[in-house]
C-alpha positions as CSV (number, residue, x, y, z in Angstrom):
1,M,6.7,113.7,-108.1
2,D,9.8,114.6,-106.1
3,E,11.6,118.0,-106.2
4,W,14.3,117.1,-108.7
5,T,11.8,115.5,-111.1
6,Q,9.8,118.7,-111.0
7,R,12.9,120.8,-111.6
8,R,13.9,118.8,-114.6
9,A,10.4,119.0,-116.0
10,R,10.5,122.8,-115.7
11,M,14.0,122.8,-117.2
12,V,12.8,120.9,-120.3
13,E,9.7,123.0,-120.7
14,E,11.2,126.4,-120.1
15,Q,14.7,126.1,-121.5
16,I,14.4,123.5,-124.3
17,E,10.9,123.2,-125.6
18,A,10.4,126.9,-125.4
19,R,13.4,127.4,-127.7
20,G,12.1,125.1,-130.4
21,I,13.4,121.6,-129.6
22,H,10.5,119.2,-129.8
23,D,12.0,115.8,-130.4
24,P,9.9,113.7,-127.9
25,D,12.7,111.2,-127.3
26,V,15.3,113.9,-126.5
27,L,12.9,115.7,-124.2
28,A,12.0,112.5,-122.3
29,A,15.6,111.6,-121.9
30,M,16.4,115.0,-120.5
31,R,13.6,114.6,-118.0
32,R,14.8,111.2,-116.9
33,V,18.5,111.6,-116.5
34,P,19.3,113.2,-113.1
35,R,21.4,116.2,-114.2
36,E,21.8,117.0,-110.5
37,D,24.0,113.9,-110.1
38,F,26.5,115.1,-112.7
39,V,27.7,118.3,-111.1
40,P,29.9,118.8,-108.0
41,E,28.0,118.8,-104.8
42,A,28.7,122.5,-104.3
43,M,27.0,123.3,-107.6
44,R,24.0,120.9,-107.2
45,A,21.5,123.7,-106.3
46,W,22.1,125.2,-109.8
47,A,22.1,121.9,-111.8
48,C,19.0,122.8,-113.8
49,D,19.8,126.5,-114.3
50,D,20.1,127.9,-117.8
51,S,23.9,128.2,-117.8
52,P,27.0,126.0,-118.0
53,L,28.6,125.0,-114.7
54,S,32.2,124.3,-113.7
55,I,33.0,120.6,-113.1
56,G,36.7,121.2,-112.2
57,D,39.9,120.8,-114.1
58,G,39.0,123.9,-116.2
59,Q,36.0,122.0,-117.8
60,T,32.3,122.7,-117.7
61,I,29.0,120.9,-118.1
62,S,27.1,122.7,-120.9
63,Q,23.8,124.4,-120.3
64,P,20.8,122.1,-120.8
65,Y,19.7,123.8,-124.0
66,I,23.0,123.2,-125.8
67,V,23.1,119.6,-124.7
68,A,19.6,119.0,-126.1
69,L,20.4,121.0,-129.3
70,M,23.4,118.9,-130.1
71,I,21.7,115.6,-129.4
72,A,18.6,116.6,-131.4
73,A,20.7,117.7,-134.3
74,A,22.6,114.4,-134.3
75,A,19.3,112.6,-134.8
76,I,20.2,109.7,-132.5
77,R,17.7,106.8,-132.9
78,P,17.2,103.4,-131.2
79,G,19.8,101.0,-132.3
80,G,22.3,103.7,-133.1
81,R,26.0,103.8,-132.3
82,V,27.3,107.1,-131.0
83,L,30.8,108.5,-130.4
84,E,31.3,111.4,-127.9
85,V,34.6,113.3,-127.8
86,G,34.9,115.0,-124.4
87,T,33.0,113.0,-121.7
88,G,33.3,115.8,-119.1
89,S,30.8,115.1,-116.3
90,G,29.2,112.2,-118.3
91,Y,25.8,113.9,-118.5
92,A,25.5,114.1,-122.3
93,A,26.6,110.5,-122.6
94,A,24.0,109.4,-120.1
95,V,21.3,111.3,-122.0
96,M,22.4,109.7,-125.3
97,A,22.5,106.3,-123.7
98,E,18.7,106.6,-123.2
99,L,18.4,107.0,-127.0
100,A,21.1,104.8,-128.6
101,A,22.1,101.2,-128.5
102,H,25.7,102.0,-127.6
103,V,27.6,105.1,-126.6
104,Y,31.4,105.3,-126.9
105,T,32.9,108.3,-125.0
106,I,36.4,109.6,-124.6
107,E,37.8,111.9,-122.0
108,R,41.4,113.1,-121.9
109,I,41.4,114.2,-118.2
110,E,41.8,111.1,-116.0
111,A,40.1,112.5,-112.9
112,L,36.9,113.5,-114.9
113,A,36.9,110.1,-116.7
114,A,37.0,108.3,-113.3
115,Q,34.2,110.5,-111.9
116,A,32.0,109.9,-115.0
117,A,32.6,106.1,-114.9
118,G,31.4,106.1,-111.3
119,R,28.3,108.0,-112.2
120,F,27.6,105.6,-115.1
121,A,28.0,102.6,-112.7
122,R,25.7,104.1,-110.1
123,L,23.0,104.9,-112.6
124,G,23.2,101.5,-114.4
125,C,24.3,102.9,-117.7
126,T,25.5,99.6,-119.1
127,N,25.6,100.7,-122.8
128,I,28.3,103.3,-122.3
129,E,32.0,102.4,-123.0
130,L,34.5,105.0,-121.8
131,R,38.2,105.4,-122.4
132,T,40.7,108.0,-121.3
133,G,43.0,109.6,-123.9
134,D,43.1,111.9,-126.9
135,G,39.6,111.8,-128.5
136,S,40.4,114.2,-131.4
137,G,41.1,111.1,-133.7
138,G,37.9,109.4,-132.7
139,W,37.6,105.6,-131.9
140,P,38.6,104.0,-135.2
141,E,38.2,100.4,-134.1
142,A,34.6,101.0,-133.0
143,A,33.7,102.9,-136.1
144,P,31.5,103.6,-138.1
145,F,29.1,105.6,-136.0
146,D,25.6,106.9,-136.7
147,A,26.4,110.1,-134.8
148,I,29.4,111.9,-133.4
149,L,29.3,114.7,-130.8
150,V,32.4,116.7,-130.0
151,A,32.1,118.8,-126.8
152,A,35.2,121.0,-127.5
153,S,36.0,123.5,-130.2
154,G,38.7,122.9,-132.8
155,P,40.1,124.9,-135.7
156,C,38.0,122.7,-138.1
157,V,36.1,119.4,-138.1
158,P,38.8,116.8,-138.3
159,E,38.7,114.7,-141.4
160,V,39.5,111.6,-139.3
161,L,36.2,112.1,-137.5
162,R,34.2,112.7,-140.6
163,A,35.5,109.4,-142.0
164,Q,34.1,107.6,-139.0
165,L,30.5,108.4,-139.9
166,V,28.1,106.0,-141.7
167,P,26.5,107.4,-144.8
168,G,23.7,109.6,-143.6
169,G,25.4,110.0,-140.2
170,R,25.8,113.3,-138.5
171,L,28.6,115.0,-136.6
172,V,27.9,117.9,-134.3
173,M,30.9,120.1,-133.2
174,P,31.8,123.7,-132.3
175,V,34.4,125.2,-134.7
176,D,36.4,128.4,-134.1
177,D,35.8,131.1,-136.7
178,D,38.0,134.1,-136.0
179,W,36.7,135.3,-132.6
180,V,33.5,133.3,-132.7
181,Q,32.7,129.6,-132.2
182,R,30.1,128.2,-134.5
183,L,28.2,125.0,-133.7
184,V,27.9,123.0,-136.9
185,C,26.2,119.8,-138.0
186,V,28.1,117.8,-140.6
187,T,26.1,115.2,-142.6
188,R,27.9,112.4,-144.5
189,E,25.9,112.1,-147.7
190,A,25.6,108.8,-149.7
191,A,27.9,110.0,-152.5
192,G,30.7,110.4,-149.9
193,S,30.5,114.2,-149.8
194,Y,29.7,116.2,-146.6
195,R,27.1,118.9,-146.0
196,E,27.7,121.4,-143.2
197,D,24.9,123.3,-141.5
198,F,25.3,126.1,-139.0
199,L,23.3,125.7,-135.8
200,C,24.3,128.7,-133.5
201,D,27.1,130.6,-131.9
202,V,28.5,128.9,-128.8
203,R,31.4,128.9,-126.3
204,F,33.3,125.7,-125.6
205,V,36.6,124.7,-124.2
206,P,39.3,123.9,-126.8
207,L,39.7,120.5,-128.5
208,I,43.2,119.4,-127.4
209,G,44.9,116.7,-129.3
210,A,46.6,115.5,-132.4
211,H,43.6,116.6,-134.6
212,G,42.7,119.6,-132.5
213,W,44.7,122.7,-131.5
214,E,47.9,120.8,-130.7
215,G,47.9,119.3,-134.2
216,A,46.6,122.4,-136.0
C-alpha cells in the first residue's frame, strides 16, 4: 500500500467513520479517489487534512467530512443520475461518479472547469458530463435527477432545482439563515411535497446566479 493510499485510509477512518458516516459505498469511494490530485501542487501535502483548502479563484475544496456527509445524505445509488452545482476542483464529482451511473456537473468559473475536465480525463471518469455556466437553475434538459448537490450557499433552495428531482430524490445544499449557513437535505415526496431536514452548520462560498444571490 503506497503512502497516499494509506493517508486516504486514515482520512476515512479518522475524519469520516469516526463522525458517524458508515455508508460502505461512500467510504470505499473516498478511499479510492485520489484527493491529492484535486488540489493545487502547493497544497498537495495537506490534501487529506481535516479542513477545506483553497483551489484558486476564491474557491475551496471542502473538507473530506463535509464531502462525505453531503454524498451520504443524497443517498446516491448504482444507476442513479446526479446533478452537482459547483464543480470546483472536481473532487466531489469524481467521488459521486464511483457511485452513480452518470454525474452532470456545472461550474461557473471557466479556469476551474477546465482544470476539473483535465482531471476527469486523466482519471478515466467517463460518466461525468461537465458544462461551464450558471448552475443555479440546474440542467433542465438532463432532468430529472435522483440526487442534486449544491456546493454553494444561497438565500433559499431554488424551486427550479427542487423541480428537477425525481419523486423520492434528495437535494443537499447550504442555505443562509441570518449569520449562519445551514446544510439541509430536501426530499421530494411522492405527493409532490418536499421535506427539509437540517444536517449541520457549515461555511460555503455564495451561490452566484439567476437563482442564487444575484437573483434574490
